[in-house]
C-alpha positions, -999 to +999 in steps of 0.1 A: -079+387+907-078+372+873-053+378+846-064+374+810-044+378+778-056+405+753-062+378+726-082+357+750-104+386+759-109+396+723-118+360+714-143+357+743-160+390+734-162+380+697-178+347+707-203+363+730-213+389+704-216+363+677-238+342+699-261+371+709-265+381+672-274+345+663-300+344+690-315+377+679-316+365+643-333+333+653-360+353+672-365+376+643-369+347+619-394+330+641-418+359+635-438+349+605-437+383+589-399+386+587-383+372+555-348+365+543-338+381+510-343+348+492-377+342+508-388+377+498-376+373+463-394+340+459-426+354+473-429+381+447-411+365+418-379+386+416-343+378+422-325+381+455-303+407+440-334+428+433-343+427+470-308+438+479-310+466+453-343+478+467-328+479+502-298+499+489-321+523+471-343+527+502-374+511+487-372+484+514-359+487+550-333+461+560-344+447+594-313+425+595-281+429+613-250+439+594-250+425+559-278+401+566-309+413+547-342+407+564-374+424+553-410+424+567-438+410+547-456+443+551-427+464+538-424+440+509-461+443+500-459+481+501-428+482+480-442+457+455-474+477+451-455+509+447-431+494+421-460+477+403-480+509+399-449+528+387-438+501+362-470+482+354-462+477+317-426+466+323-431+439+350-453+409+355-458+399+391-466+364+404 
């Protein structure tokens, strides 16, 4: 039988969960169609804050974990085309 302190158990669980999330994030990013918020913004010529706002407004789906914003290229293209048609005269896209 092993005895473990509460703090040691919490620390171990926290480390394992963080490690698993990191592995999951790496697997998601290896897929060519998953973009970080910054990559998505650069791709269509908007700011990273715009991508975050679109996620918050439901225009884009966040595929990331927690506060990490990841979007698919497909979702980005659909959102960009929808926004472009709605605001064609206001925005110029790259």
